[in-house]
C-alpha positions in Angstrom: 45.8 62.4 42.7 42.3 62.3 44.3 38.8 62.0 42.8 35.2 62.1 44.2 35.1 61.8 47.9 38.9 62.0 48.1 39.9 58.3 48.1 43.2 57.7 46.3 43.2 56.3 42.7 46.3 54.9 40.9 47.6 57.5 38.5 49.2 57.3 35.1 52.6 57.2 36.7 51.9 54.0 38.5 50.7 52.4 35.2 53.8 53.4 33.4 55.9 51.9 36.2 54.2 48.5 35.8 54.7 48.5 32.1 58.3 49.4 32.4 58.9 46.6 34.9 57.3 44.0 32.6 59.4 45.3 29.7 62.7 45.0 31.7 61.7 41.4 32.7 61.0 40.4 29.1 64.3 42.0 27.8 66.1 40.1 30.5 65.1 36.7 29.2 67.5 34.9 26.9 67.1 33.5 23.4 66.7 29.9 24.7 63.7 30.9 26.7 61.9 32.3 23.7 62.8 29.3 21.6 61.4 26.9 24.2 58.3 29.0 24.5 57.8 28.9 20.7 58.4 25.1 20.6 55.8 24.5 23.3 53.2 26.7 21.5 53.9 24.9 18.2 53.4 21.5 19.8 50.2 22.6 21.4 49.0 24.0 18.1 49.9 20.8 16.2 48.2 18.7 18.8 44.9 20.4 18.1 44.9 18.7 14.7 44.3 15.3 16.3 40.7 14.1 16.1 38.6 10.9 16.4 35.9 9.8 14.0 33.2 7.5 15.6 32.0 4.3 13.9 28.8 6.0 12.7 30.5 9.0 11.1 32.7 10.2 8.3 35.1 13.1 8.6 35.3 15.7 5.8 38.6 17.7 5.9 38.6 21.1 4.2 41.9 22.7 3.1 41.5 26.4 2.6 37.8 25.9 2.4 37.9 23.3 -0.4 37.5 19.5 -0.1 40.7 17.7 0.9 39.9 14.2 2.1 37.5 11.8 3.8 38.3 10.3 7.1 36.9 6.9 8.1 36.2 5.9 11.7 39.4 5.9 13.9 42.1 8.3 15.1 43.4 10.8 12.6 45.5 14.0 12.3 45.2 17.0 10.1 46.9 20.3 9.8 45.3 22.4 12.5 43.1 25.4 12.0 43.2 27.8 10.2 45.0 25.7 7.5 42.3 23.0 7.5 38.9 22.5 9.1 36.9 19.3 10.0 33.2 18.5 9.6 31.9 15.2 11.1 28.9 13.8 9.3 26.6 11.0 10.7 26.1 8.5 7.8 24.3 5.8 9.7 21.4 7.5 11.5 18.0 7.6 9.8 16.9 11.2 9.6 13.3 12.5 9.2 11.8 15.4 7.3 8.2 16.4 7.4 6.1 18.1 4.7 2.9 19.9 5.7 3.6 19.7 9.5 6.3 19.8 12.1 7.2 17.6 15.0 7.1 19.3 18.4 10.5 18.8 20.1 9.2 19.9 23.5 6.2 17.5 23.4 7.2 14.2 21.8 4.4 12.7 19.7 2.8 16.1 19.1 2.9 17.9 15.8 1.7 21.2 14.4 0.2 21.7 10.9 1.9 24.0 8.4 -1.0 25.0 6.1 1.3 26.9 3.7 2.9 23.5 2.8 0.0 21.2 3.3 -2.7 22.9 1.1 -2.3 21.7 -2.5 -4.2 22.1 -5.8 -5.5 19.2 -7.8 -6.0 19.0 -11.5 -9.8 19.7 -11.2 -9.0 22.9 -9.2 -9.9 21.4 -5.8 -7.9 21.8 -2.7 -6.5 19.0 -0.5 -4.5 19.0 2.6 -1.5 16.6 2.3 1.2 15.6 4.8 4.2 13.4 4.1 7.1 12.0 6.1 10.5 11.4 4.4 13.1 9.3 6.0 16.7 9.3 4.7 20.3 8.9 5.5 23.6 10.4 4.2 25.6 8.1 1.9 28.3 10.4 0.7 29.6 13.0 3.3 31.6 15.0 0.7 28.6 15.5 -1.6 26.4 16.3 1.4 28.8 19.1 2.5 30.0 20.6 -0.7 27.4 20.1 -3.5 24.8 22.4 -2.1 24.7 25.0 0.7 22.0 23.5 2.8 21.3 19.8 1.8 18.5 19.2 4.3 16.6 22.3 3.2 17.1 21.2 -0.4 15.6 17.8 0.5 12.7 19.4 2.2 12.0 21.7 -0.8 12.3 18.7 -3.2 9.9 16.6 -1.2 7.3 19.4 -1.2 7.8 19.9 -4.9 7.4 16.1 -5.5 4.2 15.9 -3.5 2.7 19.0 -5.1 3.5 17.7 -8.6 1.9 14.3 -8.1 -1.2 15.8 -6.4 -1.5 18.3 -9.2 -1.6 15.5 -11.8 -4.7 13.8 -10.4 -8.2 14.9 -9.6 -9.7 15.1 -6.2 -11.3 11.6 -6.1 -8.1 10.0 -7.3 -6.0 11.7 -4.6 -8.4 10.7 -1.9 -8.9 7.1 -2.9 -5.5 5.8 -4.3 -3.1 7.0 -1.6 -0.7 4.2 -2.1 -0.2 5.2 -5.7 0.2 8.8 -4.8 2.8 7.8 -2.2 4.8 5.7 -4.6 4.7 8.3 -7.4 5.9 11.0 -5.0 8.8 8.8 -3.9 9.8 8.1 -7.5 9.6 11.8 -8.4 11.7 12.7 -5.3 14.4 10.1 -6.1 14.7 11.6 -9.6 15.3 15.1 -8.1 17.9 13.8 -5.6 19.8 12.0 -8.4 19.8 15.3 -10.3 21.0 17.3 -7.3 23.5 14.6 -6.3 23.7 15.7 -2.7 24.7 12.3 -1.2 21.3 11.4 0.3 19.5 8.1 0.0 15.8 7.8 0.7 14.8 4.9 3.0 11.1 5.5 3.3 8.3 7.9 2.1 5.1 7.8 4.0 1.9 9.8 3.1 0.5 10.7 6.5 -2.8 12.4 5.4 -4.6 13.2 2.2 -7.8 14.9 3.2 -9.9 17.8 2.0 -9.6 21.1 4.0 -10.9 21.1 7.5 -13.9 23.2 6.6 -15.3 20.6 4.3 -13.7 17.5 5.7 -16.9 15.9 7.0 -18.7 16.2 3.7 -15.8 14.7 1.7 -15.4 11.9 4.2 -19.0 11.0 3.5 -18.3 11.0 -0.2 -15.2 8.9 0.3 -17.2 6.3 2.4 -19.8 6.2 -0.4 -17.1 5.5 -3.0 -15.6 2.8 -0.8 -19.0 1.2 -0.4 -19.5 1.4 -4.1 -16.2 -0.3 -4.7 -17.0 -3.0 -2.1 -20.4 -3.8 -3.6 -18.9 -4.0 -7.1 -16.3 -6.4 -5.8 -19.0 -8.5 -4.1 -21.1 -8.5 -7.3 -18.0 -9.5 -9.3 -17.3 -12.3 -6.9 -20.9 -13.5 -7.0 -20.9 -13.4 -10.9 -17.6 -15.3 -10.9 -19.1 -17.9 -8.6 -22.5 -18.3 -10.3 -21.7 -18.0 -14.0 -19.5 -21.1 -14.2 -22.1 -23.1 -12.4 -24.8 -21.8 -14.8 -22.7 -22.6 -17.8 -22.0 -26.1 -16.4 -25.7 -26.6 -15.8 -26.5 -25.5 -19.4 -24.0 -28.0 -20.8 -25.6 -30.8 -18.6 -29.1 -29.8 -19.9 -27.8 -29.8 -23.5 -26.4 -33.2 -23.1 -29.6 -34.5 -21.4 -31.7 -33.0 -24.2 -29.5 -34.6 -26.8 -29.8 -38.0 -25.1 -33.6 -37.6 -24.8 -33.9 -36.6 -28.4 -31.9 -39.6 -29.5 -34.0 -41.9 -27.2 -37.2 -40.6 -28.6 -36.0 -40.8 -32.2 -34.9 -44.4 -31.7 -38.2 -45.3 -29.9 -40.2 -43.7 -32.8 -38.2 -45.7 -35.3 -38.8 -48.9 -33.3 -42.6 -48.2 -33.2 -42.6 -47.4 -36.8 -40.8 -50.6 -37.7 -43.1 -52.6 -35.5 -46.2 -51.0 -37.1 -44.8 -51.7 -40.6 -44.2 -55.3 -39.6 -47.8 -55.7 -38.2 -49.1 -54.0 -41.4 -47.4 -56.6 -43.5 -48.8 -59.4 -41.4 -52.3 -57.9 -41.5 -52.2 -57.7 -45.2 -51.3 -61.3 -45.5 -53.9 -62.6 -42.9 -56.1 -59.9 -41.5 -58.4 -62.1 -39.3 -55.5 -63.8 -37.5 -53.7 -60.6 -37.0 -56.8 -58.9 -35.5 -57.3 -61.7 -33.1 -53.7 -61.7 -32.0 -53.7 -58.0 -31.4 -56.9 -58.2 -29.4 -55.5 -61.0 -27.3 -52.2 -59.2 -26.7 -54.1 -56.0 -25.7 -56.4 -57.8 -23.3 -53.4 -59.6 -21.8 -51.8 -56.3 -21.0 -55.0 -54.8 -19.6 -56.1 -57.8 -17.5 -52.6 -58.4 -16.1 -52.9 -55.3 -14.0 -56.4 -55.8 -12.6 -58.0 -58.2 -10.0 -60.0 -60.9 -11.6 -62.8 -63.1 -10.1 -63.9 -66.2 -12.0 -67.5 -67.3 -11.4 -69.1 -70.5 -12.6 -72.3 -69.7 -14.4 -74.0 -72.8 -12.9 -73.4 -71.6 -9.3 -75.6 -68.9 -7.8 -73.3 -66.3 -6.1 -74.5 -63.2 -4.3 -72.4 -60.2 -5.5 -71.3 -57.8 -2.8 -69.3 -54.6 -2.6 -66.0 -54.8 -0.8 -66.2 -51.7 1.3 -63.0 -52.5 3.3 -61.0 -52.4 0.1 -62.2 -49.0 -1.0 -60.1 -45.9 -0.3 -61.6 -43.2 1.8 -62.5 -39.9 0.3 -59.8 -38.1 2.2 -57.1 -40.5 0.9 -58.3 -40.0 -2.7 -58.2 -36.2 -2.3 -54.7 -36.2 -0.8 -53.4 -38.4 -3.6 -55.0 -36.3 -6.3 -53.6 -33.0 -4.8 
């Protein structure tokens, strides 16, 4: 049979001849051949059930789609597919999930914002842009595979819910100024959700990346934040100054009180002594007034003259008095002493 430009093409008869030849060859094989072929195929199929679990992994074996067993690191065998299937789960590596942004796999260190996740509402109806990083690892491979359909997506959703819940409980100022508290509360909330879901995941770290107002009003809010920080700093400085000065002032007050008490007691005792002395003189004066007056006069003159310079002059000798100019103080010296 010819087609197109007349070049020969194999016809149906040639195909039938090939099929008949193969059929005659197969019928000519004996039972032993087919048995050997079956044994070889069975051995190859059973060999596909051998597998190795690395030191950082656990193997989860499914039997008819249901959980069958956990395989620890080492060489193992299982009934081959489709009877069983194997899922290897890394239980040592620290995995990372991001809320509010995504890491760029093509450009390490770069990330892109996801505003639909990052924008959150506070209790005073303000909007903040929050980003959070969650680090975790798998602790139970069976729960990780079987308890939920997509455990990593469940974790991501739970992390976003946790952050939104904590941000929504606080006003704008609190969210912007107490980030450490927001971070800790979000972690506690997320750990509670993971215990409820029981998906075999353990949190290792929760880090709040940013907590800022939207980009459109970010500069104005940063000014407010800096003012609040300055206010807090000045309050702390004032408290430190008060804590330093107040004890000193209280100690000084106690010293002055004790000095005043001592001065009061001294003056009272002195007044009592003067009063007793006066009473004693009064008694002596009443008994002998003339003697007492002369004695008081002499005692007073003794006190006065003991502090002055005295010159004794004989009345029978003529002496020319003179003014001791060298012993007088200058006017400038007197003014300096009086000032």
